[in-house]
C-alpha positions, 0 to 999 in steps of 0.5 A, a space after each residue: 500500500 502506497 501513496 501517489 502523490 504528483 509533482 506538482 501536489 508535492 510542489 505545491 505542498 512545498 509552497 504552501 510550507 514555505 509561505 505558512 511554516 506553522 501549516 506543517 505541524 498542523 498537518 502533522 497534529 491532524 495525522 497523529 490525531 486519526 492515528 490515535 482515534 484509530 489506535 482508541 477504536 481498535 482498542 476498544 474492538 479488541 476489547 470487546 472481541 474479549 468480552 464477546 469470547 468471538 471474533 466480528 461476524 462468528 457466530 456462536 450456539 446458545 449466545 445472543 449476545 451481539 455487536 451491535 454498530 459503534 456510536 462517535 464520541 471525541 476524547 482529549 489525550 495530553 499532547 496530541 489534543 481532541 481525537 474522535 474514536 468510534 465505541 463499540 457497542 454490544 446488543 445486550 449493553 453488557 459492554 463498557 469499554 475499559 480503554 475509555 471509561 464512560 463520561 470520560 472526555 480527558 485523560 487524568 493528566 488533562 484533569 492533575 494539570 487543570 488542578 495544578 492551575 485552580 491551585 496556583 491561583 487561576 480563577 475559573 473564568 480563567 481556567 474555562 478560556 485556558 482549557 478551551 484554549 489547551 484541550 479543545 473544550 471549556 470544562 464543565 461547571 461541575 468539574 470546576 466544583 470538583 477543583 474548588 473541593 480538591 476532590 
């Protein structure tokens, strides 16, 4: 499997990078985010395979629980940013992803960093602005109250 690219496309890309050098980092970041999202999705698919005890499209007598599609979800990873993942489902609703626990929207290291910022004296309003800039979303008011109480 190879990538085919024409000389004119390479020249166009190089000109774009020369005009705006930061553009190359945007392109790399987008590729990394997609790869990380695909990796997390594949981990959850493997996890569901383990829970069900069989591969996709494999049927066994006496089992009624099967794969039941997936749903989209965003998750924020420190140093990478917002990644799009597909969380697989099972028909009986028995599968809960351990890779990305329910209702978790960003990894623990980000929550720790936000807590440290709050403890150093940053206001909740400034914390919301910083979180929007750093992780792509404002932290919820529930999360702010957790930061305030230290729990």
